[in-house]
C-alpha positions in Angstrom: -42.6 24.0 65.9 -43.9 27.6 65.2 -47.5 26.2 66.3 -46.4 25.8 70.0 -44.9 28.9 70.0 -48.5 30.5 69.2 -51.2 29.0 71.3 -52.8 32.1 71.1 -53.2 32.1 67.5 -56.0 29.3 66.9 -56.3 27.6 64.0 -59.7 28.4 63.5 -58.8 32.4 63.1 -55.9 31.1 60.9 -58.9 29.1 58.7 -61.0 31.6 58.5 -58.2 33.8 56.6 -59.0 31.4 53.5 -55.6 30.7 52.7 -53.7 30.2 49.2 -50.5 28.9 49.9 -47.6 28.3 46.9 -44.5 26.6 47.1 -42.1 25.9 44.3 -38.3 26.3 43.1 -38.6 29.3 40.4 -41.9 31.9 40.1 -43.4 31.3 43.4 -43.2 35.3 44.0 -44.8 35.8 40.5 -47.2 33.2 40.8 -48.4 35.0 44.2 -48.7 38.4 43.2 -50.3 37.4 39.9 -52.9 35.6 41.9 -53.4 38.4 44.1 -53.7 40.8 41.1 -56.5 38.4 39.7 -58.1 38.6 42.7 -57.8 42.3 43.4 -59.3 43.0 40.0 -62.3 40.5 40.2 -63.2 42.3 43.5 -62.9 45.5 42.1 -65.4 44.2 39.6 -67.9 42.3 41.7 -67.1 43.3 45.3 -65.6 40.7 46.4 -62.8 39.9 47.6 -63.0 43.0 49.1 -59.7 42.8 50.7 -56.4 40.8 49.9 -53.4 39.8 52.3 -50.0 38.9 50.4 -46.9 37.2 52.3 -43.8 37.2 49.8 -40.1 36.3 51.0 -37.8 37.9 50.8 -37.9 41.5 51.0 -35.8 43.3 48.4 -35.5 46.5 49.8 -37.7 47.3 53.5 -39.2 44.2 55.1 -42.9 45.8 54.8 -42.8 45.0 51.3 -43.0 41.3 52.5 -46.8 41.9 54.0 -48.9 43.5 51.6 -53.2 44.3 51.9 -54.5 45.0 48.8 -51.4 44.9 47.2 -50.0 47.6 49.3 -46.9 47.4 51.7 -47.8 47.5 55.2 -46.8 51.1 56.5 -44.3 50.9 58.8 -46.6 52.6 61.9 -48.9 49.6 61.3 -46.0 47.2 61.0 -44.6 48.2 64.2 -48.1 47.8 66.1 -49.0 44.2 64.9 -45.4 42.9 65.4 -45.5 44.0 69.3 -49.2 42.6 69.6 -47.6 39.7 68.4 -44.7 39.4 70.1 -46.9 40.3 73.8 -49.2 37.0 72.7 -46.2 34.8 72.1 -45.3 32.3 75.1 -42.4 34.0 76.9 -39.4 31.4 76.3 -37.6 33.2 74.5 -33.4 32.2 76.0 -35.2 30.9 79.1 -33.0 28.0 80.6 -34.8 24.8 81.1 -33.4 22.6 83.9 -35.3 19.7 83.3 -34.5 19.5 80.0 -30.8 20.8 79.7 -31.4 23.0 77.0 -32.0 26.5 76.1 -35.7 27.5 74.9 -35.3 29.7 71.8 -38.0 32.2 70.6 -39.1 32.0 66.9 -36.6 32.9 64.3 -36.5 35.4 61.8 -38.4 33.6 59.1 -40.7 32.5 61.8 -41.8 35.8 62.8 -42.4 37.0 59.8 -44.6 34.2 58.8 -46.4 34.5 62.4 -46.6 38.7 61.6 -48.2 38.4 58.9 -51.0 35.4 59.9 -51.5 38.2 62.7 -51.8 41.0 60.5 -54.1 39.1 58.3 -56.3 38.3 61.6 -56.6 41.8 62.6 -57.2 43.5 59.0 -60.1 40.7 58.2 -58.7 40.1 55.2 -60.9 38.3 52.5 -58.2 35.6 50.8 -54.3 35.2 52.6 -52.2 34.5 49.9 -48.7 32.7 51.0 -45.3 31.9 49.5 -43.4 29.5 51.3 -40.2 30.5 52.4 -37.9 27.2 50.9 -39.2 23.9 51.1 -43.2 23.5 52.4 -43.5 20.1 54.8 -40.8 22.0 57.3 -41.6 25.3 56.1 -42.8 27.7 59.1 -45.6 28.8 56.8 -46.9 25.8 56.6 -49.1 25.6 60.5 -52.4 26.0 57.9 -54.3 22.7 58.5 -57.0 24.0 56.0 -56.2 26.0 53.0 -58.5 26.5 50.2 -56.0 26.2 47.2 -52.4 24.5 47.4 -50.3 25.3 44.5 -46.7 24.5 43.5 -44.6 26.2 41.1 -42.4 24.7 38.4 -39.3 22.7 40.2 -36.0 22.6 39.9 -32.4 21.8 41.9 -32.4 24.2 44.5 -31.4 24.4 48.3 -30.1 20.9 48.0 -28.2 20.7 51.4 -31.7 20.9 53.0 -33.8 19.6 50.6 -32.0 17.4 48.2 -30.0 15.6 47.4 -32.3 14.5 44.7 -35.1 16.1 42.6 -37.7 13.7 44.1 -36.6 14.7 47.3 -37.3 18.4 46.5 -40.8 17.6 45.5 -41.5 15.8 48.1 -40.7 18.4 50.8 -42.9 20.8 48.1 -45.9 18.6 47.9 -45.9 18.8 51.8 -48.2 21.8 51.2 -51.2 19.6 50.3 -53.9 19.0 52.7 -57.5 16.9 53.0 -60.1 19.1 51.3 -58.1 21.8 49.6 -57.6 22.2 45.7 -54.2 21.3 44.6 -52.6 22.4 41.6 -49.3 22.5 39.9 -47.3 24.0 37.1 -46.3 21.1 34.3 -43.6 18.9 36.1 -41.0 16.8 35.1 -42.0 12.8 34.9 -40.2 12.2 38.2 -41.4 15.3 40.5 -44.7 14.9 39.0 -45.1 11.4 40.2 -44.2 12.8 43.8 -46.7 15.3 43.8 -49.3 13.2 42.8 -48.5 10.7 45.3 -48.2 13.3 48.0 -51.5 14.6 46.9 -53.1 11.0 47.2 -51.9 10.9 50.6 -53.9 13.4 51.6 -56.8 11.9 50.1 -56.9 14.3 46.8 -56.1 14.6 43.4 -53.7 17.0 41.9 -54.0 19.0 38.7 -51.1 20.2 36.7 -52.0 23.3 34.8 -51.6 24.3 31.3 -51.1 27.9 30.1 -54.6 29.9 30.1 -55.3 30.8 26.8 -57.4 33.8 27.7 -53.8 35.5 28.9 -53.1 38.5 27.1 -50.3 37.5 24.4 -48.2 40.3 24.2 -48.4 42.0 27.7 -44.8 42.6 28.9 -45.5 41.2 32.0 -45.8 37.8 30.7 -42.4 37.9 29.6 -40.5 35.4 29.4 -43.0 32.5 28.6 -42.3 31.1 32.2 -44.3 33.7 33.4 -47.3 32.8 31.3 -47.0 29.0 33.2 -46.8 31.1 36.7 -49.8 33.7 35.9 -51.8 30.4 34.5 -51.4 28.8 38.0 -52.5 31.7 39.3 -55.2 31.8 37.6 -56.2 28.6 38.8 -55.7 29.1 42.3 -57.9 32.2 42.1 -61.0 30.2 40.1 -60.5 27.6 43.1 -60.6 30.0 45.4 -63.7 31.9 44.0 -65.4 28.6 43.3 -65.5 27.9 47.3 -65.4 31.2 48.9 -67.4 34.1 46.7 -70.7 34.4 47.0 -72.8 32.5 43.8 -73.1 35.8 41.7 -69.2 36.3 41.9 -67.9 33.1 41.2 -66.7 33.5 37.5 -63.0 35.1 37.4 -63.6 36.9 33.7 -61.1 37.3 30.8 -61.4 40.9 31.5 -60.3 40.2 35.3 -57.1 38.5 33.9 -56.6 41.3 31.7 -57.0 43.8 34.1 -54.7 42.1 36.9 -52.4 41.9 34.3 -52.3 45.5 33.6 -52.1 46.2 37.2 -49.0 43.4 37.9 -45.9 44.7 39.4 -43.4 42.4 40.8 -40.3 44.3 41.7 -37.0 42.3 41.1 -38.2 40.0 38.9 -38.0 40.6 34.9 -38.0 43.6 35.9 -36.8 46.9 33.1 -36.0 50.1 34.3 -35.5 52.9 31.5 -33.3 55.5 32.7 -32.7 58.9 30.4 -30.0 56.7 27.4 -29.7 53.8 29.6 -32.2 50.7 30.3 -31.5 48.5 33.3 -33.0 44.6 33.4 -33.4 43.3 37.0 -33.8 39.7 38.1 -33.0 37.9 41.6 -31.8 35.2 39.7 -30.1 32.9 41.9 -29.7 29.4 41.2 -29.0 27.4 38.2 -32.6 27.2 36.9 -33.5 30.9 37.4 -29.7 32.5 36.0 -30.8 30.3 32.4 -34.6 32.0 32.3 -32.9 35.4 33.0 -30.3 35.4 30.3 -33.0 34.2 28.0 -35.2 37.0 28.9 -32.1 39.5 28.6 -31.3 38.0 25.6 -34.8 38.6 23.7 -34.9 42.3 25.2 -31.7 42.9 23.3 -33.1 41.2 20.3 -36.4 43.7 20.4 -34.7 46.9 21.8 -34.1 49.3 19.5 -30.2 49.3 19.9 -27.3 51.6 18.5 -24.8 49.4 17.1 -22.4 51.0 19.1 -24.2 51.0 22.9 -22.7 47.6 24.8 -24.7 44.9 26.5 -23.2 44.8 29.9 -23.8 42.4 32.9 -23.4 43.3 36.5 -23.2 40.0 38.9 -22.5 39.0 42.5 -23.5 36.2 44.0 -22.1 34.7 47.6 -23.1 32.2 49.3 -21.1 29.3 50.9 -24.1 27.0 49.8 -23.6 27.3 46.5 -21.0 27.1 44.2 -21.0 30.6 42.7 -18.6 30.2 39.9 -21.0 27.4 38.3 -24.0 29.7 38.9 -21.5 31.9 36.7 -21.0 29.4 34.2 -24.4 28.9 33.7 -25.6 32.2 33.3 -22.8 32.8 30.7 -23.1 29.8 28.3 -27.0 30.6 28.7 -26.3 34.2 27.6 -23.9 33.2 24.6 -26.7 30.3 23.9 -29.3 33.0 23.5 -27.1 34.8 21.4 -27.1 37.9 24.1 -23.1 39.3 23.2 -21.7 40.5 26.6 -19.2 43.2 25.6 -18.4 44.1 29.8 -18.9 42.1 32.9 -18.5 43.8 36.0 -18.7 41.6 39.2 -19.4 43.4 42.5 -19.8 42.5 46.1 -23.0 42.8 47.9 -21.9 46.1 49.8 -24.2 49.0 48.4 -21.6 51.6 48.8 -18.8 52.6 50.7 -21.0 54.1 53.3 -23.0 50.9 53.7 -19.9 48.2 53.7 -21.3 44.9 55.0 -17.3 43.6 55.2 -18.9 40.6 53.8 -16.0 38.4 52.2 -16.5 38.5 48.0 -16.3 35.4 46.0 -12.6 35.1 44.5 -12.2 37.8 41.3 -9.6 36.0 39.9 -11.9 32.9 39.9 -14.6 34.8 38.2 -12.2 35.8 35.8 -11.2 32.7 34.9 -14.8 31.6 34.5 -16.0 34.3 32.3 -12.6 33.9 30.2 -13.8 30.7 29.0 -16.8 31.4 28.1 -16.3 35.1 26.4 -12.8 35.5 25.6 -13.2 38.5 24.0 -15.5 40.6 26.6 -13.5 43.0 29.5 -14.0 42.0 32.8 -14.1 44.8 35.6 -14.4 44.2 39.0 -16.4 46.7 41.8 -16.4 46.0 45.3 -19.8 48.0 45.7 -22.9 47.8 44.0 -23.0 51.7 44.0 -19.5 51.6 41.7 -20.8 49.0 39.4 -23.4 50.8 38.7 -21.5 54.0 38.1 -19.2 52.2 35.9 -21.6 50.6 33.8 -23.2 54.3 32.8 -19.4 55.1 32.3 -18.9 52.1 29.5 -22.1 53.4 28.1 -22.2 57.1 27.9 -24.5 57.6 25.0 -26.7 54.3 25.9 -26.3 50.8 27.3 -28.4 47.5 28.2 -27.4 46.4 31.4 -28.7 43.0 33.3 -28.4 43.1 36.9 -28.6 39.2 38.3 -27.3 37.0 40.6 -28.9 37.3 44.0 -31.8 39.5 45.6 -29.0 41.0 47.5 -27.7 42.3 44.7 -30.8 43.0 42.8 -32.5 44.8 46.2 -29.6 47.7 46.5 -29.5 48.0 43.0 -33.3 49.3 42.9 -32.4 51.9 45.6 -29.5 53.2 44.0 -31.5 53.6 40.7 -33.8 55.5 42.8 -36.9 52.9 42.7 -39.2 52.6 45.1 -41.8 50.0 45.7 -45.4 51.4 44.6 -49.0 50.2 45.6 -50.2 48.0 42.3 -53.2 49.7 42.1 
């Protein structure tokens, strides 16, 4: 257990962070970001919270993105400082042989280290609220060492990571509901009947009752940050979590999250790689790090709606750049779900470009891509008139998309954060604070 590895990091210190803990299948990162921006807007107006901490995973471009203070990624020098402080406090058991147990004891793994670093950073920085996104599940997640969170929230659940959490939606809901704790406010996005029942039971086991949040009517209806519709659900859960936090932790005169706070929060909201649009001269790029069946269907609907509202010239093509390399998922099945959803929502894709996770020839990872021929067969069944291209690098795929629409095009880039992150770097986008 992670807690065994951080004897010096006391539970009282963690509890004083005033944690909002978020799990889910789709939208947990966005929900965390919305909660942070709402509370930061509230703090700008009232003086509380003065300082926010936000931990999310994975990063798209640089590791410092995972740990944010007042929405700013941790500076590299501070990242290094807190990392080595944390390492100095860990028990010295890494890779040591224990003869009595005939095993090799190892230190914390990659995600465990990041979670520990976030806790240590937020304690050292003295944040007023710490918002934590789980990595994958909930019950056994490295972030779930918080014994007394202020608020727990579960976003929309679906079938993902079934090798670890499944095989059924009930099993997944059981894992996600593991973040519920005695005394904490328990929230959830609207769920289908079976996962809702499991979440209700998990909360009851902890002595509480989970509240299923409906769309907050105070949210600005026409904001681009609240498209597609699922973002309104994520923002509503975030607003409920922020209000519950204020009810428990804010001075009495600072306990109301107002409509102005929500509007300002939405205006300053930014969540790269999720429903992100980047205009570049005559070209428009649409990026979403969708990587499971539920998320690619939502990404397809979002892109179709964007095409419908865009002032497009008839000769400007719609292009898809797709890559998904993962032994734990059926990549061809994911592509099929994406293609069928695009077709169902009226997004006619003239060109599809299959790539790998290799950013460029200079950044070769030598990772074996999925068979281009298998992808080709899947796509031809869905869109027999569309043109199919294969590019060995992401840089090559982006260059080809520009060539296919020299006077203008709209390109959706989706399938994995390992595709979207390098794409942002190639498009010369860089993380900015959400001030």
